[in-house]
C-alpha positions in Angstrom: 19.3 19.4 -295.4 20.9 22.2 -293.5 22.8 21.3 -290.3 23.0 24.0 -287.6 26.3 23.9 -285.6 26.1 25.5 -282.2 28.8 26.2 -279.6 27.3 23.4 -277.4 27.7 20.9 -280.2 31.2 21.9 -280.9 32.1 21.5 -277.2 30.6 18.0 -277.1 32.5 17.0 -280.2 35.7 18.3 -278.7 35.2 16.4 -275.5 34.5 13.2 -277.5 37.7 13.8 -279.5 39.8 14.3 -276.4 38.3 11.2 -274.7 39.1 9.1 -277.7 42.7 10.3 -277.6 43.2 9.1 -274.0 44.3 5.4 -273.9 44.2 3.3 -270.8 46.7 4.4 -268.2 45.9 2.3 -265.2 47.8 -1.0 -265.6 46.8 -4.1 -263.7 49.3 -7.0 -263.2 46.9 -9.3 -264.9 47.3 -7.2 -268.1 50.9 -8.1 -268.2 51.0 -11.7 -267.0 47.9 -13.9 -267.0 49.3 -17.4 -266.4 49.6 -17.3 -262.6 48.9 -20.5 -260.7 46.5 -20.3 -257.7 49.1 -21.8 -255.3 52.8 -22.7 -255.1 53.9 -26.0 -256.6 55.6 -26.8 -253.3 53.5 -26.8 -250.1 54.2 -24.0 -247.8 54.8 -24.7 -244.1 51.8 -24.5 -241.8 51.1 -21.1 -240.4 51.3 -20.9 -236.6 51.8 -17.2 -236.0 52.0 -13.8 -237.7 54.2 -11.0 -236.8 54.6 -7.5 -238.1 58.2 -7.0 -236.8 59.5 -10.3 -238.2 62.9 -10.0 -236.5 61.3 -10.1 -233.1 59.8 -13.5 -233.8 63.3 -15.0 -233.6 63.2 -14.6 -229.9 66.8 -13.2 -229.8 66.9 -10.1 -227.7 70.5 -9.4 -228.4 69.9 -9.6 -232.2 66.9 -7.3 -231.8 68.9 -4.7 -230.1 71.6 -4.9 -232.8 68.8 -4.7 -235.4 67.4 -1.5 -233.9 70.9 0.0 -234.0 71.3 -1.0 -237.6 68.0 0.7 -238.5 69.3 4.0 -236.9 73.0 4.0 -237.9 73.6 2.0 -241.1 74.8 4.4 -243.8 73.4 2.4 -246.7 70.0 2.3 -245.1 70.1 6.0 -244.3 71.1 6.9 -247.9 67.8 5.5 -249.2 66.0 8.3 -247.3 68.1 10.8 -249.2 67.5 9.0 -252.5 63.7 9.2 -251.8 63.9 12.9 -251.1 65.8 13.4 -254.4 63.2 11.4 -256.3 60.4 13.5 -254.8 62.2 16.8 -255.7 62.8 15.4 -259.3 59.1 14.7 -259.6 58.2 18.2 -258.5 60.6 19.7 -261.0 59.2 17.5 -263.9 55.6 18.2 -263.0 55.9 22.0 -262.6 55.4 22.7 -266.3 51.6 22.6 -265.9 51.6 25.7 -263.7 52.2 29.3 -264.9 55.6 30.8 -264.2 55.9 34.2 -262.5 59.1 36.3 -262.4 59.7 39.7 -260.7 62.3 41.8 -262.6 63.9 45.0 -261.4 66.3 46.7 -263.7 68.1 50.0 -264.0 69.9 51.4 -267.1 72.0 54.5 -267.5 72.9 55.5 -271.0 74.9 58.1 -272.8 74.7 58.5 -276.6 76.1 61.0 -279.2 74.4 62.1 -282.4 77.4 60.8 -284.5 76.2 57.3 -283.8 73.1 58.2 -285.8 75.1 59.8 -288.7 74.0 63.3 -287.7 76.4 66.3 -287.9 75.4 68.9 -285.2 77.2 71.6 -287.2 74.2 71.6 -289.6 72.2 73.2 -286.8 75.1 75.6 -285.9 75.6 74.0 -282.5 79.0 72.5 -283.1 82.5 73.9 -282.2 81.9 73.3 -278.5 79.5 76.2 -277.9 76.7 73.9 -276.7 76.5 72.7 -273.1 75.8 69.2 -274.5 78.9 69.3 -276.6 82.3 68.0 -275.7 85.5 69.9 -276.4 85.7 68.2 -279.7 82.3 69.6 -280.7 80.5 66.2 -280.5 76.9 66.6 -279.3 75.7 63.9 -276.8 72.8 63.2 -274.4 72.3 60.8 -271.4 69.3 59.1 -269.9 68.3 56.9 -266.9 65.6 54.3 -267.0 64.3 52.3 -264.0 61.9 49.3 -264.5 59.9 47.1 -262.1 57.9 44.3 -263.8 56.1 41.2 -262.8 56.1 38.8 -265.8 54.2 35.6 -266.4 54.1 32.8 -269.0 51.6 30.0 -269.0 51.2 27.2 -271.6 47.5 26.3 -271.8 47.3 22.5 -271.5 44.4 22.1 -273.9 45.4 18.6 -275.1 46.6 17.2 -271.8 50.3 17.1 -272.7 51.5 18.7 -269.5 49.0 16.7 -267.4 50.4 13.5 -268.8 53.9 14.7 -268.1 52.9 15.5 -264.5 51.2 12.1 -264.0 54.3 10.3 -265.4 56.6 12.2 -263.0 54.6 11.2 -260.0 54.3 7.6 -261.2 58.0 7.5 -261.5 58.3 8.9 -257.9 55.9 6.2 -256.6 58.0 3.6 -258.4 61.2 4.9 -256.8 59.5 4.9 -253.4 58.6 1.2 -253.8 62.0 0.3 -255.1 63.7 2.1 -252.2 61.2 0.4 -249.8 62.2 -3.0 -251.1 65.9 -2.0 -251.1 65.5 -1.2 -247.4 63.7 -4.5 -246.7 66.4 -6.3 -248.6 69.2 -4.6 -246.6 67.4 -5.6 -243.3 67.2 -9.2 -244.4 70.8 -9.2 -245.5 71.8 -7.8 -242.1 69.9 -10.7 -240.4 71.6 -13.2 -242.7 75.0 -11.7 -242.0 74.5 -11.6 -238.3 73.5 -15.2 -238.0 76.3 -16.2 -240.4 78.6 -14.6 -237.9 76.9 -16.6 -235.2 77.4 -19.7 -237.3 81.1 -19.0 -237.8 81.5 -18.4 -234.1 79.9 -21.8 -233.4 82.3 -23.3 -235.9 85.2 -21.7 -234.0 83.9 -23.2 -230.8 83.6 -26.6 -232.3 87.2 -26.3 -233.6 88.4 -25.4 -230.1 86.5 -28.4 -228.7 88.0 -30.7 -231.3 91.4 -29.4 -230.3 90.7 -30.4 -226.7 89.8 -33.9 -227.8 93.1 -34.1 -229.7 95.0 -33.0 -226.6 93.1 -35.6 -224.5 93.8 -38.2 -227.2 97.5 -37.3 -227.2 97.6 -37.7 -223.4 96.2 -41.2 -223.7 98.6 -42.2 -226.5 101.6 -40.9 -224.5 100.5 -42.9 -221.4 100.2 -46.0 -223.4 103.5 -45.4 -225.1 105.3 -44.9 -221.7 103.8 -48.2 -220.6 105.0 -49.8 -223.8 101.6 -50.6 -225.1 101.4 -48.0 -227.9 104.0 -47.6 -230.7 105.9 -44.5 -231.8 103.6 -44.5 -234.9 100.6 -43.7 -232.6 102.6 -40.9 -231.0 103.5 -39.3 -234.3 99.9 -39.7 -235.6 98.5 -38.0 -232.4 101.0 -35.2 -232.6 100.5 -34.5 -236.3 96.7 -34.5 -235.9 97.1 -32.1 -233.0 99.2 -29.7 -235.1 96.8 -29.8 -238.0 94.0 -29.0 -235.6 95.8 -25.9 -234.2 96.0 -24.6 -237.8 92.3 -25.2 -238.2 91.6 -23.3 -235.0 93.5 -20.3 -236.2 91.6 -20.3 -239.5 88.3 -20.6 -237.7 89.2 -17.6 -235.5 90.1 -15.5 -238.5 86.8 -16.3 -240.2 84.8 -15.7 -237.0 86.4 -12.3 -236.4 85.8 -11.3 -240.1 82.1 -12.1 -239.7 81.9 -10.0 -236.5 83.7 -7.1 -238.1 81.2 -7.1 -240.9 78.4 -6.7 -238.4 80.2 -3.9 -236.6 80.6 -2.0 -239.8 76.9 -2.5 -240.5 76.1 -1.0 -237.1 78.3 2.0 -237.8 81.0 0.9 -235.3 84.7 0.5 -235.6 85.6 -3.1 -236.7 87.4 -4.3 -233.6 86.0 -7.8 -234.0 84.9 -7.9 -230.4 81.1 -7.6 -230.7 79.2 -10.0 -228.4 77.1 -12.5 -230.3 74.3 -14.9 -229.7 75.6 -18.4 -228.7 73.2 -20.4 -230.9 71.1 -20.1 -234.0 67.3 -19.5 -233.5 65.1 -22.6 -234.0 62.0 -20.7 -235.0 61.1 -18.0 -237.5 58.2 -16.1 -238.8 56.0 -18.5 -240.7 54.0 -18.0 -243.8 50.5 -19.4 -244.5 50.1 -22.7 -246.2 48.4 -22.6 -249.6 49.3 -18.9 -250.0 47.8 -17.7 -253.4 50.7 -16.8 -255.6 48.9 -13.5 -256.6 49.8 -12.2 -253.2 53.3 -12.0 -254.6 52.3 -8.9 -256.5 52.3 -7.0 -253.3 56.1 -6.9 -253.3 57.3 -3.3 -253.5 59.7 -3.9 -256.4 57.0 -5.6 -258.5 54.7 -2.6 -257.6 57.5 -0.4 -258.9 57.7 -2.3 -262.2 53.9 -1.9 -262.7 54.1 1.8 -261.9 56.9 2.2 -264.4 54.6 0.7 -267.1 51.9 3.3 -266.1 54.5 6.1 -266.2 55.7 4.9 -269.7 52.0 4.9 -270.8 51.7 8.5 -269.7 54.9 9.4 -271.6 53.4 8.0 -274.8 50.4 10.2 -274.3 52.6 13.2 -273.7 54.7 12.5 -276.8 51.5 12.2 -278.9 50.1 15.5 -277.5 53.4 17.1 -278.6 52.1 16.8 -282.2 49.3 19.2 -281.5 49.5 23.0 -281.5 50.6 24.7 -278.2 49.1 27.9 -276.9 50.9 30.1 -274.4 49.8 33.3 -272.6 52.6 35.8 -271.8 52.4 39.2 -270.2 54.0 41.6 -267.7 52.9 44.5 -265.6 54.9 47.1 -263.7 56.4 50.6 -263.8 59.0 52.3 -266.0 60.5 55.7 -265.1 63.5 57.8 -265.6 63.5 58.8 -262.0 64.1 56.2 -259.2 61.7 57.9 -256.8 58.8 57.3 -259.2 59.3 53.6 -259.5 56.4 52.8 -257.2 54.2 55.5 -258.6 51.2 54.0 -260.3 51.1 56.9 -262.8 54.2 55.3 -264.5 52.6 51.9 -264.8 53.0 49.8 -268.0 51.8 46.4 -269.0 51.6 44.0 -272.0 49.8 40.8 -272.6 49.8 38.4 -275.5 49.2 34.9 -276.8 51.5 32.7 -278.8 50.2 29.7 -280.9 52.9 27.3 -282.0 52.0 24.8 -284.7 54.8 22.2 -285.4 55.1 22.0 -289.2 58.5 20.5 -289.8 61.1 19.4 -287.2 62.9 16.8 -289.1 60.8 13.9 -287.7 61.8 14.7 -284.2 58.3 14.6 -282.7 57.2 11.4 -284.4 60.5 9.8 -283.5 59.8 10.8 -279.9 56.4 9.1 -280.1 58.0 5.9 -281.4 60.7 6.0 -278.7 58.1 6.4 -276.0 56.1 3.5 -277.3 59.3 1.4 -277.4 60.0 2.4 -273.8 56.5 1.3 -272.9 57.1 -2.1 -274.4 60.4 -2.5 -272.6 58.8 -1.6 -269.3 56.1 -4.2 -269.8 58.7 -6.9 -270.7 60.7 -5.9 -267.6 57.7 -6.2 -265.4 56.9 -9.7 -266.8 60.5 -10.7 -266.3 60.5 -9.5 -262.6 57.2 -11.5 -262.0 58.7 -14.7 -263.4 62.0 -14.2 -261.4 60.0 -13.6 -258.2 58.0 -16.8 -258.8 61.2 -18.7 -259.2 62.7 -17.1 -256.0 59.7 -18.2 -253.9 59.5 -21.7 -255.4 63.2 -22.2 -254.9 63.2 -20.9 -251.3 60.3 -23.3 -250.5 62.0 -26.2 -252.1 65.3 -25.4 -250.4 63.6 -25.3 -247.0 62.0 -28.7 -247.5 65.3 -30.2 -248.6 67.3 -28.7 -245.8 64.8 -30.0 -243.2 65.3 -33.5 -244.5 69.1 -32.9 -244.5 69.0 -31.7 -240.9 67.1 -34.7 -239.8 69.6 -37.0 -241.4 72.7 -35.1 -240.2 71.3 -35.3 -236.6 71.2 -39.1 -236.9 74.8 -38.9 -238.2 75.9 -36.8 -235.2 74.3 -39.2 -232.7 75.8 -42.3 -234.4 79.3 -40.8 -234.9 79.4 -39.7 -231.3 78.6 -43.1 -230.1 81.2 -44.6 -232.5 83.9 -42.2 -231.3 83.3 -42.9 -227.6 83.3 -46.6 -228.3 86.5 -46.4 -230.3 88.3 -44.5 -227.5 87.3 -47.1 -225.0 88.4 -49.9 -227.2 91.7 -48.2 -227.9 92.4 -47.8 -224.2 91.8 -51.5 -223.8 93.9 -52.4 -226.8 91.0 -53.7 -228.9 91.4 -51.3 -231.8 94.1 -49.0 -233.3 94.5 -45.3 -233.3 93.5 -44.9 -236.9 90.0 -46.1 -236.1 89.8 -43.5 -233.2 91.0 -40.7 -235.4 88.6 -41.6 -238.2 85.6 -41.8 -235.8 86.6 -38.5 -234.2 86.8 -36.8 -237.6 83.4 -38.2 -238.6 81.8 -36.9 -235.3 83.1 -33.4 -235.6 82.4 -33.2 -239.3 78.8 -34.2 -238.7 78.5 -31.5 -236.0 80.0 -28.9 -238.2 77.8 -29.9 -241.1 74.7 -29.8 -238.8 75.6 -26.2 -237.8 76.0 -25.2 -241.5 72.6 -26.8 -242.4 70.9 -25.0 -239.5 72.2 -21.7 -240.8 71.2 -22.5 -244.4 67.7 -23.4 -243.2 67.4 -20.1 -241.4 68.8 -18.2 -244.3 66.4 -19.9 -246.6 63.5 -18.8 -244.5 64.8 -15.2 -244.5 65.0 -15.4 -248.3 61.5 -16.7 -248.5 60.2 -13.9 -246.3 62.0 -11.4 -248.6 60.7 -13.1 -251.8 57.1 -12.9 -250.5 57.5 -9.1 -249.9 57.5 -8.9 -246.1 54.7 -9.0 -243.6 51.1 -10.0 -244.4 47.9 -10.8 -242.7 46.1 -14.2 -242.5 43.6 -13.3 -245.2 41.9 -16.7 -245.0 41.0 -16.0 -241.3 39.8 -12.5 -242.2 37.4 -13.9 -244.8 35.9 -16.3 -242.3 
């Protein structure tokens, strides 16, 4: 049986061969991690509103104005734009190999040569001894020449196997990954600024509480001195009141230092000199951007840093393809066209045109195992990128679960500490009244006073922790999102 092979059949076979050499490049998250629960193990708070600009939902106009200044002036935030531009240029450089290269060359060459350099004795022709106009005084015959060239050269590697195409796709996948990483870095810096600002607010409230506590010590000292002058209180009470007042003055100074340091940090973030005099909000916000209850955990994969991890897997896959194509022969076209003349005025004359064109075929025969080692290395990099993506997904799940659990716990703590504040305030007022009537001692008053202010300070700390936990949850979920459950209805 005789089989007739036509050009059409060869083309079909070649297409089938090339298609079989192309593995799957598009990576889905489900390909990396399949055991994702349909919802979070802890119930998310009920959704009441959605906001694109999450910082505006705090209802703090002063913070919003500072936040806008931060977006314009923060050096770390601005540097991400430069990093993005660098990543884009790097991708352009790496992907340019698929295109032909053109180069315009203009050269001039003046040359003088004597026949002695060729082992020729001019005396054999009877033109030595300085008689010739081309001879020097020593009788050496020489000649000179000028050559001017103008050429446009090109070189183009034909991407028959798709090696350069895979390199190009890998470069732009890396750029997309960098874009997503920088986007998440920007969002992270924004949330850190919000946390730092409200921490400064919290430290300022602690300072005010410390000053208020100082006033109560001063009032308590006045009561003790009045009773001592009447002979009702002992010198022990006076000494206790004075030592408590002195200790509180030290606490006030420490609170002032911490408060000023927090303000200075915000000023630096805003690109201002750290005077420590920035005006702050008087209280912490009680509301924040909510997230929908029962949010499917697969929405987590919209986080930019996780997108970047997936894109890096795809880029590594393209690199494997590129390394494998490096085992095949490469074909490159080269050529040039231009003019060459001994007279500069004829450089643009078409009569002096020259050109050359050629093709190079390079078949790698032996390179010490470099090419196959490059393939193995690319495959190992692919495996590492897959493991890194899986690890990022797991860590992100842990961040969300922990943020939700922290918020639930802090709400319970806040409710309990509020009861402690109310009870300790009543106990302190009662202790002061009983001390003034001589029904209790100063130690009881000081103890009830300490409990009252400790409870207030702890309440302030828990309020900040709850707010910061919500900010971290918002960051862990990857920013803003729409109420998809309502959209489906």
